[in-house]
C-alpha positions in Angstrom: 47.2 36.4 64.3 43.6 35.5 65.1 43.6 33.2 62.2 46.7 31.4 63.6 45.2 31.1 67.0 41.9 29.7 65.5 44.0 27.1 63.5 45.9 26.2 66.7 42.6 25.7 68.7 41.1 23.6 65.9 44.2 21.4 65.7 44.1 21.0 69.5 40.5 19.9 69.3 41.2 17.4 66.6 44.1 16.1 68.6 42.1 15.8 71.8 39.2 14.1 70.0 41.6 11.6 68.5 43.1 11.0 72.1 39.7 10.5 73.6 38.8 8.1 70.8 41.7 5.8 71.9 40.7 5.5 75.5 40.3 1.8 76.4 38.1 0.4 79.2 38.8 -3.0 80.7 38.1 -5.1 83.8 40.8 -7.0 85.7 40.5 -10.4 87.3 39.1 -8.9 90.5 36.4 -7.0 88.7 38.0 -3.5 88.9 37.4 -1.3 85.9 40.3 0.4 84.3 40.7 3.2 81.7 43.8 3.7 79.7 45.1 5.0 76.3 46.6 1.7 75.5 44.9 -1.6 74.7 44.2 -4.0 77.6 47.4 -6.0 78.5 47.4 -9.7 78.4 48.9 -9.7 81.9 47.0 -7.5 84.3 48.5 -6.8 87.6 46.5 -4.7 90.0 46.3 -1.0 89.3 49.2 0.8 91.0 51.3 -2.3 91.1 55.1 -1.9 91.2 57.6 -2.7 88.5 58.6 -5.8 90.5 54.9 -7.0 90.5 54.6 -6.4 86.7 57.8 -8.3 86.2 56.5 -11.2 88.3 53.3 -11.3 86.3 55.3 -11.5 83.1 57.5 -14.2 84.5 54.5 -16.3 85.6 52.8 -16.0 82.1 56.1 -17.0 80.4 56.5 -20.0 82.6 52.8 -20.9 82.2 53.2 -20.8 78.4 56.3 -23.0 78.5 54.6 -25.7 80.8 52.2 -27.0 78.3 51.9 -30.9 78.7 54.3 -30.9 81.7 53.8 -31.6 85.4 55.7 -28.9 87.3 56.1 -27.8 90.9 55.0 -24.3 91.8 54.9 -22.2 94.9 52.7 -19.6 96.6 52.8 -18.1 100.1 50.8 -21.0 101.5 53.0 -23.8 100.1 53.9 -25.8 97.0 51.5 -27.3 94.5 51.8 -29.5 91.4 50.6 -28.0 88.1 49.7 -29.9 85.0 48.6 -27.9 82.0 47.0 -30.1 79.3 48.4 -29.6 75.8 44.9 -28.5 74.7 44.2 -26.2 77.7 43.3 -22.7 76.8 43.0 -19.8 79.3 39.3 -19.7 80.3 39.1 -23.5 80.2 38.2 -25.8 83.0 40.4 -25.9 86.1 40.5 -28.9 88.4 41.8 -28.9 92.0 43.0 -32.3 93.1 43.2 -32.8 96.9 45.3 -35.8 97.9 44.7 -38.2 100.7 47.2 -40.6 102.2 50.7 -40.1 100.8 53.5 -42.6 100.2 55.7 -42.1 103.3 58.8 -43.5 101.5 58.8 -40.5 99.1 59.1 -36.7 99.6 55.6 -35.3 100.0 55.7 -33.3 96.7 56.9 -36.4 94.8 54.1 -38.5 96.3 51.5 -35.8 95.2 53.1 -35.7 91.7 52.6 -39.5 91.5 48.9 -39.1 92.4 48.5 -36.4 89.8 50.1 -38.6 87.1 47.1 -41.0 87.4 44.8 -38.1 86.4 46.8 -36.8 83.4 44.9 -38.7 80.7 41.6 -37.3 82.1 43.0 -33.7 82.1 44.3 -34.1 78.5 40.9 -35.5 77.4 39.1 -32.5 78.7 41.7 -29.8 78.1 42.1 -28.9 81.8 44.5 -27.1 84.0 45.0 -29.5 86.9 46.5 -28.2 90.2 47.2 -30.3 93.3 48.1 -28.5 96.6 50.8 -30.3 98.7 49.4 -30.4 102.2 52.8 -30.9 104.0 52.2 -32.7 107.3 54.3 -30.2 109.2 52.0 -27.3 108.2 48.6 -29.0 107.4 49.0 -32.5 108.8 46.7 -34.7 110.9 49.4 -36.2 112.9 50.2 -33.2 115.1 48.2 -32.0 118.1 47.9 -28.4 116.9 45.0 -28.9 114.5 43.5 -31.4 117.0 43.9 -34.3 114.5 41.9 -32.5 111.8 44.6 -30.6 109.9 43.8 -29.8 106.3 40.7 -32.0 106.5 39.1 -29.4 108.7 40.5 -26.5 106.6 43.1 -25.8 109.3 46.8 -24.8 108.8 49.9 -23.8 110.8 50.6 -20.5 108.9 47.6 -20.3 106.5 44.4 -22.2 106.6 44.1 -25.0 104.0 41.2 -23.4 102.1 43.1 -20.1 101.8 46.1 -22.0 100.5 44.0 -23.3 97.6 42.5 -19.8 97.0 46.1 -18.5 96.8 46.9 -21.1 94.1 43.9 -19.9 92.0 44.8 -16.2 92.6 48.3 -17.0 91.3 46.8 -17.4 87.9 43.7 -15.1 88.1 45.7 -12.1 89.2 48.5 -12.5 86.7 47.1 -14.0 83.5 44.0 -12.5 81.9 40.9 -14.6 81.3 41.2 -17.3 84.0 38.0 -18.8 85.3 37.0 -17.7 88.8 35.3 -21.0 89.4 36.8 -24.5 89.4 36.1 -28.2 89.9 37.4 -30.3 92.7 38.2 -33.9 93.3 39.2 -35.2 96.8 40.7 -38.5 97.7 40.2 -39.9 101.2 41.3 -37.1 103.6 41.3 -34.9 100.5 37.7 -35.7 100.1 36.9 -34.5 103.6 38.8 -31.3 102.8 36.7 -30.8 99.6 33.5 -31.5 101.5 34.2 -28.7 104.0 35.7 -26.4 101.3 32.4 -26.6 99.4 30.4 -25.7 102.5 32.6 -22.7 103.2 33.1 -21.5 99.6 30.2 -22.9 97.5 30.3 -20.0 95.1 33.9 -21.0 94.0 33.0 -24.6 93.0 31.4 -25.7 89.7 31.3 -29.3 90.8 32.9 -31.7 93.3 33.7 -35.4 93.5 34.4 -37.0 97.0 36.2 -40.4 96.7 36.0 -42.4 99.9 35.6 -39.4 102.3 34.8 -41.6 105.4 33.8 -38.5 107.4 31.8 -35.3 106.6 30.6 -32.1 108.0 27.2 -33.3 108.9 24.2 -30.8 109.1 23.9 -31.3 112.9 23.6 -28.3 115.1 24.9 -30.2 118.2 28.2 -31.2 116.6 31.2 -28.8 116.3 32.9 -28.0 113.1 34.5 -29.7 111.2 32.1 -32.7 111.9 28.9 -30.5 112.2 27.4 -27.1 112.2 28.2 -25.9 115.7 30.8 -23.1 116.0 34.3 -23.9 117.0 36.5 -21.7 119.1 40.0 -22.7 120.3 43.6 -21.9 120.5 45.6 -24.3 118.5 49.2 -24.9 119.5 51.2 -26.2 116.6 54.4 -28.0 117.7 57.4 -25.7 117.4 55.3 -22.6 116.9 55.4 -20.1 119.8 52.3 -18.3 119.0 49.0 -20.2 119.1 46.5 -20.1 116.2 43.1 -18.7 116.9 40.6 -21.1 115.5 37.2 -19.5 115.0 34.7 -21.1 112.7 31.1 -19.8 112.6 28.7 -21.0 110.0 25.0 -21.4 109.9 22.6 -23.6 108.0 22.7 -21.4 104.9 26.3 -22.7 104.3 25.0 -26.3 104.1 22.1 -25.3 102.0 24.3 -23.4 99.5 26.7 -26.5 99.4 23.7 -28.7 98.5 23.2 -26.8 95.3 26.8 -27.6 94.1 26.9 -30.6 91.8 28.5 -33.2 94.1 29.2 -36.9 93.7 30.1 -39.1 96.7 31.8 -42.2 95.6 32.5 -45.3 97.8 33.2 -48.9 97.4 30.1 -51.0 98.2 32.3 -53.4 100.1 34.1 -50.8 102.2 32.4 -51.6 105.5 35.2 -51.7 108.0 34.3 -49.8 111.2 35.8 -46.4 111.2 37.5 -44.9 114.3 35.4 -41.9 115.3 37.0 -38.7 116.5 36.7 -38.4 120.3 34.3 -35.4 119.9 31.7 -37.5 118.2 32.5 -41.0 119.4 29.6 -41.0 122.0 27.0 -40.1 119.4 24.9 -43.1 118.3 25.2 -42.4 114.7 29.0 -42.4 114.9 29.3 -45.8 116.6 30.2 -48.6 114.3 30.0 -46.3 111.3 31.7 -47.3 108.1 32.6 -45.5 104.8 29.3 -46.6 103.2 27.0 -45.9 106.1 28.5 -42.4 106.7 28.2 -41.6 103.0 24.6 -42.7 103.0 23.9 -40.7 106.1 25.4 -37.5 104.9 23.7 -37.5 101.5 20.4 -38.4 103.0 20.6 -35.7 105.7 21.6 -33.1 103.1 18.6 -34.1 101.0 16.3 -33.9 104.0 17.7 -30.5 104.9 17.1 -29.0 101.5 13.5 -30.4 101.3 12.7 -28.8 104.7 13.7 -25.5 103.0 11.7 -26.1 99.9 14.7 -26.9 97.7 16.3 -29.9 96.1 19.8 -31.3 96.5 22.4 -31.7 93.7 24.3 -34.4 95.7 24.5 -37.9 94.4 25.8 -41.1 96.0 27.5 -43.8 94.0 28.3 -47.2 95.6 30.6 -49.2 93.3 30.0 -52.9 93.6 32.9 -55.3 94.0 35.2 -52.6 95.4 36.3 -52.0 99.0 38.6 -49.3 100.2 40.8 -49.2 97.1 40.8 -45.5 95.9 42.5 -46.2 92.6 39.8 -48.7 91.7 37.2 -45.9 92.3 38.9 -43.5 89.9 36.9 -44.6 86.7 33.6 -43.8 88.5 35.1 -40.5 89.8 36.0 -39.6 86.3 32.6 -40.5 84.9 30.9 -38.3 87.6 33.2 -35.3 87.0 32.6 -35.7 83.2 28.9 -35.2 83.7 29.6 -31.8 85.4 31.8 -30.4 82.7 
């Protein structure tokens, strides 16, 4: 009897040792460490996720695998976005967020954004990128309504979700459902989209590997006497979006460290050297001497110069460069080759 018990204990120890030897340790997209007796899954929903969440993750990966070489429309809580996965893109490869500017009013907004994306497909293919372009619908992110005080997505504002959080939702769509996605990304902004990228980098510098601003016109200047999104001063207000009963609380508080951190992000500001038509300054800054008779080139020069001076005052150097393209005015499409060249230097 004792012999049988001893054999049983010995077998149990052998079994337990084998079980312990097959424990796996892995980290999900949010940095959480997990232990399990099965290999790490390719799709990693959060620990404790429901069956529905796991099924959603599986669906997202299946759709992603099938979308190679195609421009498709996707959706997250904040809104719709256009996705293009280069045929050569591999998970862990470079991600490009393309922020649109003025859209073709003759077309549905998502179609207009898709047309803008189409111009960047050869570049995405050449560099094996995943390209995503948020659709900043005017009704929810627009600059034509009084709610955002004419800033809209350019100032990172939104009706239901702020424009910067919308972009972070898009990236989380991949990072939380497909293992191995990069947590940082590159950004290109066109016109009003360039203003959005400028302010996004100031608020989220740790997220961005490199940024290209094409004809931004206006910036978040490092001026303490000017309110966000045109300067450093805090902004507090209640924003009443048309048709929305509840007002949005707008509270933006940043300090000089945000601008200093942004100055270390590789950034290219690209303008046409002949783009010298006077810009209409927002009422909040119209009385400032530097805003009067400003144009795209002078504002770009001013922002780059002020950012360099700011970093020098703090014993650092700026990673921001200004490119004035000769023979070109306000034509954003004509500036694309220089934008691609600048972005390529960051990859």
